[in-house]
N, C-alpha and C positions, 0 to 999 in steps of 0.2 A: 121624404125625397130621397131616402134610404130605398125605399121602394120604385121608386121611378127608377132608383140609378140600376136599381135589378136587374129590372124588367131588359132594362137594354138590352140584358143578356154579352156585356164587353167581355174580352178576352184581354189579363193586362198580361203587359212586360214589359220589364226594364226597359229605354233603347238609351241609343248617344248621341243626340243631335248636333255633328259638328264639334262632339268634344265638350258640349253647352250641356249640363246635365238637366235639363227637365226631363221628368221621367212620363212617360207614356206606360199605363197598366193595364193589363186586361185580368179583368176579376177573375176568371175562372185560373189562369195561371198563379197568379199570388196567391187563392187560394189552396194550390197543389204546392204549397211551400217553397216559391221561386225565392229562395232567400242567398246573401252571401256566406260566401265559404268562412270568411273571417267576421265577426259581428263586434259592435265594439258599444260601450253604455257609454247611454247621455253622458257627458263631460261635466253637466252646467254643475258651479261650484255654489257651496250653502249662500254665501255670500248674494249671492241671484236668487232673488226673490222670484214665485211666479209672478208678484205684476210688474217685476222688471222683464220678463222672458215674455210678455203680455203681447206686448209689438211685432213679438212673431206670428205671422199669419199664412196659412196655407190656402191657397187658391186652385184651381182647375180651369180645363178649358176643354169642349169636348172636338174632337177633329175629325168626323165621322166615324161609321159604322162601329159606333157605339162603345171606343176608347175615347179613355178620361186619359189627360196631360196633365200632368201635376209639377207642380212647384211650391216655389215657397215667398213672401213678400214681407213687406215689412211696412208697419201702420207710420204713416208721416205725419197725418191730421186726420180728423176726425171723419173725413171722406175721401181720403188718401191714401195710396199705398206706391211704395216707391218697388220695383222686382227689375227683374232683368229686359234688355230688349229683345230676346230671344225667347224668353215666355210669352210674350205678350204678343210676339211676330207669328205671321199667320207662313210666312216663307221659311224655306232653308237654302242659304245662310240669312242672317234677320237684316243684313246691310244690305240683300241683294236689290228689293223692293221697299216701295214705300210703306211704316206700320202702319195696322189699320188706326182709322180715329177712334170709331165704337166698336166694341164688340161685348159680346153675354162672356161674363165667366165664373165657374163654379168658388164660392166663399163657404167656409163650415162658421156654421152658428150655435155658440153655446146654448143650452134649454134652459126654462127660465122657472120658478114656481110662484105659486100666488091666488090667489080669490076671483073668483067673478061670481055675478047674483044671477042665481036664475029660480025663476018664479020669484025674484025677492026674497031667496034663498042664498047666502053665502055657500061655493062651493069650493072645494080648489079644486087648483087647473095645475098640471105640471105640462110642459112642453119639453120633447126630447135634445138632446142634439140631434143636430140633422146638417145636410147639405143644399143650400141654398143658388140660385141662380141669379147674377143679378146685372145687370146692366153696365159696363164702363164706356169713358170716353176716354183716349192721351193726351195729356196736361202736356207732357213735354218730353223728349228722348234724348240721346246722346248721339242722335242720327249725325244729328247739324252738327258736333262736332269732331267728327272721322275727317281724319289725313289721310291723304289722297298719295301713293308713292307715284312716279315718271308711268308706268301705267296705267292713273286713272282707277288702282286700286287700294282697297282701306287699308291701310301700314297695318301691321300685325301689335302693333302695342297700340296705337289709337281704338282697334276694333277690342283690347280688351280693358282699357281703359274707358270704351265708352259706350259697356252690354246694360244700361238702364232705360228706364222708362219708369214714370210718373204719370198713374192713373188714378180714374174719380169714379166715384160712384151716389146717386141719391139714397145705396139700400148698402150702407155699410154695415156688416155684424160684426163689429168690436167696439169696445168701449172709446167713448173719446179722451178716457186716461189711459187707455190702453199706448197711447200715441209715445215715438220712441222720443228721445232728447239727443238732438245732434252733437255732435262734441265743438264747441264753440272754430276752437282753431281749425276743424277739418273743413270749415266754412270758405277755407283763401284755399284760391288753386294754385296758390304755389307754397302751400304748407305738405311737409313729407313729414309719413308717418312713420315715427322712431325705429331705431332697428331693434329688437329682440324682446318688445311687449308682447304680453298674454294680452291674444285677441280669443273674443268669441263668436262663431257664428250661430245665429239661430234661422229654425228649418223643420226641414221633413223629410231628412231622407229614412227607408224603411231599413238602413245599416243597422240600426241599433237594436242591442238586446231585447226582446219580449216583442218585436215590433213587427215581425211579420208571422203568419200562421205557419204552423206547421201540421206535418203527415199530408195524405192523398183522402181526398173527401170526393164525393160524387161531383159533376160538375152540371147535371143537371141544373131546372131553375130553384130547388132549395138550395141546392151550392152555393149560386149565386146570390139569392136574398142574405145568405152567413157573410157572404164576400163581401157586402156594404156595408153587413153590420160591422165586420172585422175594421175596412176600413174608416170608417166614424170611431172606431176603438182607438187608433192608431192615431188620427186627427188630435182627440180630444186630450191624449195625454203627452201633447207635442205643446211646443215645439221643443225640439232636440236640440241639443248644446255639443258643436265641436270647437274644443278648446286647442290654441298652437301659438307661435310666436312670428309675429312680425318680420316681415323681411321687403328687400324690393330686387329685383333682378331685372336688366334691361326694360328698366322706365314700368316695371309691372308690379304692383302691389300684392303680397303674396302672406299665407299663413302655412305656419310647418304642417304637415301631416307624415303620419310612419305611413314609411313605404309598404306595410304588409295590412294597411286596411286598406278595404273596397272601395271602390269610388261613391260617393257619397250621393248619387245620384237623386233628386228631387229634391235636395238643398239649393239649388240656384234661386236665384232671386233673394235666399234670407239677407239679414242684415249683417253685419261687420258691425261688433262692436269691443273698444275698452272700457277697461274701468276707471273711472273715475276716483282715485280715491279720497282727495278730499269733500267732495259731493256725496260721494259713499252709492253712486250708483253708474250702470252700464251706460255710453252716451253711441252712437252713430259716425261710425266713420266712412263704410263704404255699402257693396253689396255682393257680394260674392257670384260668381260665372261658370268657373270649370276648373278644373282638376289638372294638375301637371305633374313628368313624372322625368326627370336628368337624370344620368347615372356621372357621380361627384368622383374625380382619383384623384386618392389621396398617395405619395409617395415618400416613404421613410426611410434614415440614411445609417444602419446600425452599423458599430466601430466591432470588430472583431478582437477578441483576448484585449479588450482595456485598448487597443492602439487605433487612434483614430488614420495613422496609414494605411490602415485597414480596414474597410468595408466593407458592404454590401447595401443594396436599395432593394428596398420590400415597397411593391406596387399594388392597392389596393384598388376598386373597382364599389362604390356605393350607391345604389340607389335610392334618391331622395323623391320624394312627393310634395307638392304643393299646393294649395287653392288660390286661383287668384281671385282677386276682388276688383270693381272699380271704384276709385272712389266719392265719397258723397259730395265732391266741391263742384262738379258736374250738374249736375241737380239741384243742388242749392245756389247757380248764380243762374243758371233756365228761369229758377222760382222768385231769383230777386231775394233770396234768405243772404246774410252779410251775421256774420259776430258783430255781436254791442261794441 
C-alpha cells in the first residue's frame, strides 16, 4: 500500500481547516523537512502502557490530486471509531452540508508474523506495516444536536461541543482489545469535567520530536517512495500524547497547552482521556477538535516603601493556548450508551 501511495505523487503540506486540525499533507514537502519551529516530546507517562494507548488510531482520506488528509480517531468498538465531524466531512465548514453517509478512509494496519504451508512445508511469512483503504459508514454525529442562533447559524458553543462522528467499517485494522473504556460519569450529559484534572490526548500530530523527516532530498520518484515509508514509520510509532490540565470556559471543555508550542495539526479526532486511579487505566471523556489562543491580562498592585498609601499597578499580558474538545456524552446518548 505504501508503494501505491507513493505512486500517487502526493504533495504534502499541513493546512488549517477552519482552525480545526485535520491535516492535509503533501508527501514531497513533508520529505523536504516541513517541520515545526518548536518540537515537543511525546508526553505519555510511564503508567500509560502501549496497551492503554492502542485505542488511538490514525485515519486518512483522499481529497483528490494525490493529497492525503490525515487525522486521528479513537476505537470505541471492534469495528467503530469516534473522530471529529470535520475529519469525516467533505465540506468546509463541516456543518454547512449533510455529512457523507458512506466513504472510503485509510487506516494503518500493523504487520504480522506467522506461518503458512507451501507444498506442504511450513514457511515463515511476514506482513509489513501498511496503510489500507476501508469502506466506512456514518453511524451518528453531533450534527443533529447543533443549536441555532436567531439567524439560523449554529452557535459557537454548540459547534465546539458537537464536532464528533461515530463511523463503522467491516474491515477494521485494530484489535478488539484496543477499544477505549469510556469514563462512566462522562456518559451523563449533565456531567462536567472537573477543573484542573490531568488529561491526555492521543493522536498523530507531526509536531513531536523525531517524527518529521529532516534535510532536503530529491522530490523525484525515489523521494516520494521514501516519504511514504517515513509516513508509515511515523504512524507506527504512535499514537502520540499531549498532556495538560482540564478547564471549562464559555461552555467549551479544554486542555491547557503551552503558548510556545506549535499547533498540533493532525491530532484532530484524537481521544481525550483522564486517568482513573482506582481502576488504573485511562478512560475516555471526549474528542479533541481545535486549538485556541487568548490573551490573559494580569494586574498587580505593588506597595512602595512598605507603605500601602503609595502604590503602583503593574499590568502584564500572557498568551494562553488551549485545546478544545467535544464531550463524549453526545456520542453516548446517540448510541444508547448509559452509565450502569
